[in-house]
C-alpha positions in Angstrom: 46.3 3.0 30.2 47.2 6.7 30.9 47.2 7.4 27.1 43.8 6.0 26.8 42.5 8.3 29.6 43.9 11.5 28.1 40.6 12.6 26.6 38.2 10.3 28.5 35.9 13.1 29.4 35.5 13.9 25.7 35.0 10.3 24.6 31.6 8.6 24.6 32.7 5.0 25.2 30.0 2.7 23.9 29.8 -1.1 24.0 27.3 -3.6 22.6 26.9 -6.7 20.6 27.5 -7.0 16.8 24.2 -6.8 14.9 23.8 -8.2 11.4 22.8 -5.7 8.7 19.4 -6.4 7.3 18.9 -6.6 3.5 17.0 -3.4 3.6 20.2 -1.6 4.6 21.0 -0.7 1.0 17.7 0.8 -0.1 18.4 4.2 -1.4 22.1 3.3 -1.8 24.6 4.2 -4.5 22.5 2.6 -7.3 19.4 4.6 -6.5 18.3 6.7 -9.4 18.3 10.5 -9.5 14.5 10.7 -8.9 14.7 8.6 -5.8 17.7 10.5 -4.5 16.0 13.9 -5.1 12.8 12.7 -3.4 14.7 11.4 -0.4 16.7 14.7 -0.1 13.5 16.8 -0.1 11.8 14.5 2.4 14.8 14.4 4.8 17.7 16.9 4.5 20.0 14.3 6.1 19.8 12.2 3.0 22.8 14.3 1.7 26.1 14.8 3.5 25.7 18.6 3.2 22.3 18.3 4.7 23.5 16.1 7.6 26.4 18.5 8.2 24.0 21.4 8.4 21.6 19.5 10.6 19.9 21.3 13.5 20.6 18.4 15.8 24.4 19.2 15.7 25.6 21.4 18.6 26.8 24.9 17.7 30.2 24.2 19.3 30.6 21.2 17.0 29.6 23.1 13.9 32.1 25.8 14.9 34.8 23.1 14.4 33.9 22.4 10.8 36.5 25.0 9.7 39.2 22.8 11.2 37.8 19.3 10.4 36.3 19.9 7.0 33.7 17.1 7.2 32.2 17.6 3.7 35.6 17.4 1.9 37.0 14.7 4.2 34.1 12.4 3.8 34.1 13.0 0.0 37.8 12.1 -0.1 37.1 8.8 1.7 34.3 8.1 -0.8 31.4 7.9 1.7 28.2 7.1 -0.1 24.5 6.8 0.7 23.3 3.5 2.0 26.8 2.4 3.1 27.7 0.1 5.9 30.3 2.0 8.0 32.4 1.5 11.1 33.5 4.4 13.3 36.1 3.2 15.7 36.1 5.1 19.0 33.7 7.8 17.9 34.3 9.6 21.2 31.6 12.2 22.1 30.1 11.7 18.7 31.4 14.6 16.6 31.3 12.6 13.4 28.5 10.3 14.6 26.2 13.4 14.5 26.8 13.6 10.7 27.2 9.9 9.8 24.3 8.4 11.7 21.6 10.7 10.3 23.0 10.4 6.8 23.1 6.6 6.9 19.7 6.4 8.7 18.1 8.6 5.9 19.7 6.6 3.1 19.2 3.0 4.4 22.8 2.5 5.6 24.2 1.2 8.9 26.8 2.7 11.2 28.7 0.5 13.7 30.1 2.5 16.6 33.0 0.4 18.0 33.9 1.6 21.4 36.1 0.8 24.4 34.5 -0.3 27.7 34.4 2.6 30.2 36.7 2.0 33.2 36.1 5.1 35.3 32.9 6.8 36.7 33.5 9.8 34.5 33.6 7.6 31.4 30.5 5.7 32.5 28.6 9.0 32.9 29.5 9.9 29.3 28.4 6.5 28.1 25.0 6.9 29.8 24.6 10.4 28.4 25.4 9.2 24.9 23.2 6.2 25.1 20.3 8.4 26.2 21.1 10.7 23.2 20.8 7.8 20.7 17.7 6.4 22.3 15.9 9.8 22.5 16.3 10.6 18.8 15.9 7.4 16.8 14.8 9.5 13.8 18.4 10.6 13.4 20.5 7.9 15.2 18.5 4.8 14.2 21.4 3.5 12.0 23.8 3.1 14.9 24.8 -0.4 16.0 27.0 -0.5 19.1 30.0 -2.8 19.1 33.4 -2.7 21.0 37.0 -2.2 20.3 39.8 -2.8 22.8 42.8 -5.1 23.5 40.6 -8.2 23.8 37.5 -7.2 21.8 35.8 -9.2 19.1 34.8 -8.1 15.6 34.1 -4.4 14.9 31.3 -5.6 12.6 30.3 -8.8 10.8 33.3 -10.0 8.7 33.6 -8.5 5.2 30.4 -6.4 5.7 31.7 -2.8 5.8 32.2 -0.4 2.9 34.2 2.0 5.1 36.0 1.9 8.4 37.1 5.2 10.0 39.9 5.9 12.5 39.4 9.6 13.6 42.2 11.0 15.6 42.7 7.9 17.8 45.6 5.8 16.4 47.9 7.6 19.0 45.6 6.3 21.8 45.9 2.7 20.6 49.7 3.1 20.2 49.9 4.2 23.8 47.8 1.2 24.9 49.8 -1.2 22.8 47.1 -2.4 20.5 47.3 -0.2 17.4 48.2 -3.2 15.3 45.0 -4.9 16.4 42.9 -1.9 15.2 44.3 -2.2 11.7 43.8 -6.0 11.7 40.2 -5.7 12.9 39.4 -3.0 10.3 40.8 -5.3 7.6 38.5 -8.2 8.8 35.4 -5.9 8.9 35.9 -4.5 5.4 34.6 -5.9 2.2 37.2 -6.5 -0.5 37.7 -3.1 -2.1 36.5 -1.4 1.1 38.1 1.8 2.4 40.0 2.5 5.6 39.9 6.3 6.2 42.3 7.8 8.7 42.5 11.3 10.2 45.4 11.6 12.7 47.6 14.3 14.3 50.7 14.4 12.1 54.3 14.4 13.3 56.8 15.6 10.7 59.0 13.1 9.1 62.5 12.5 10.5 63.8 11.0 13.7 62.3 8.1 15.5 58.6 7.6 16.1 57.8 7.3 19.8 56.0 4.0 19.8 53.7 5.2 22.7 52.9 8.5 20.8 53.0 10.4 24.1 52.7 13.7 22.3 49.6 12.6 20.4 51.4 13.0 17.1 52.2 10.2 14.7 54.5 10.1 11.6 52.6 9.4 8.4 55.1 6.7 7.4 54.4 4.9 10.7 50.7 4.8 10.0 51.3 3.6 6.4 53.5 0.8 7.7 51.0 -0.4 10.2 48.3 -0.4 7.5 50.6 -2.3 5.1 51.4 -4.9 7.7 47.7 -5.5 8.2 47.2 -6.1 4.4 46.0 -2.7 3.2 47.1 -1.0 0.1 47.8 2.8 0.4 45.5 4.7 -2.1 46.1 8.4 -1.6 46.6 11.3 0.9 45.0 14.7 1.2 46.0 18.0 2.8 42.4 18.8 3.6 43.1 18.9 7.4 46.7 20.3 7.3 47.6 23.2 9.5 51.0 24.8 8.6 50.8 26.9 11.8 51.2 23.9 14.0 54.9 23.4 14.9 54.0 20.2 16.7 56.0 21.3 19.8 53.7 22.0 22.7 54.2 21.6 26.5 51.3 19.2 26.9 51.4 17.6 23.5 48.6 18.0 21.0 46.2 18.5 23.8 47.7 21.9 24.5 45.8 23.1 21.3 42.1 23.6 20.9 39.7 22.0 21.5 41.2 20.4 24.6 43.4 23.4 25.7 45.3 21.5 28.4 47.2 23.7 30.8 48.9 21.1 33.0 50.2 17.6 32.7 47.6 14.8 32.4 45.9 14.0 35.7 46.9 17.4 37.2 44.5 20.3 38.0 44.4 23.0 35.3 46.8 25.9 35.7 44.9 29.2 35.7 48.1 31.1 34.9 48.8 29.2 31.7 48.9 31.5 28.6 46.6 29.8 26.1 46.9 32.7 23.5 49.8 31.4 21.4 48.2 27.9 21.1 44.7 29.2 20.4 46.3 31.3 17.6 47.6 28.0 16.0 44.1 26.5 16.1 43.5 22.7 15.9 46.4 20.4 15.0 48.1 19.6 11.8 46.5 16.3 10.6 47.2 13.8 7.9 44.1 12.5 6.0 44.8 9.1 4.4 42.8 6.5 2.4 43.7 2.8 2.3 42.0 0.0 0.4 41.5 -3.7 1.2 42.7 -5.4 -2.0 40.2 -7.3 -4.0 
């Protein structure tokens, strides 16, 4: 479980039961007319992705990372639409949840946050904090339904209910835990025919043999594509939206040496105050693949 604990202080680990999506989920969805869309946008800025990304509820340090994560372009690439039913698997501290939940709440959609059960006091504290965050601001987070994902978890969402499932920089964790194949299978079951699996993951250059435990945090694109194919998905397209050519993928503490984690010692060891972060800070965040897969109709 060491790989799963690598970023536990940064992950908000949520659990809960699967809730059915009410028929009203799709009011204001993709078929809503221009007048309705315009009216909703003026009444609630979160009714557009740009408005949700600019939202005042997002922390300044999270907005500062937009230059590396390109949320507007990335979500557009995956085809995220108003009124959708979406699943975010292991949303962590909620970086993307802060965008997706307000957007879906404002447009009549639903967001399932499928998380792993916390197994340390530190993880439990993060869970409590994030739960309070959701409960304290139902205006923005009302669309969130808490479910679970782990080695023995049940459905991410009701079968064939989701328009989009997102894996956001976490396939390497599941590889380390030995249940990455289950993640792809569970996503396939949750998606409607024609639904989209969107993946953002730290990219290891092609060549050589993939470490099946992904101990560096990097994964080869071909390896991701094969897991998706084995689960039944059809590869649709790739984007270089989140590429970083300055990342040489060779760091003393894996991808976590880079921002935002900035690790200075092996996992589980105290930080090294003498470690020189400068060359890694100059690289910025990791080189990432951005992939789109489709569940065949």
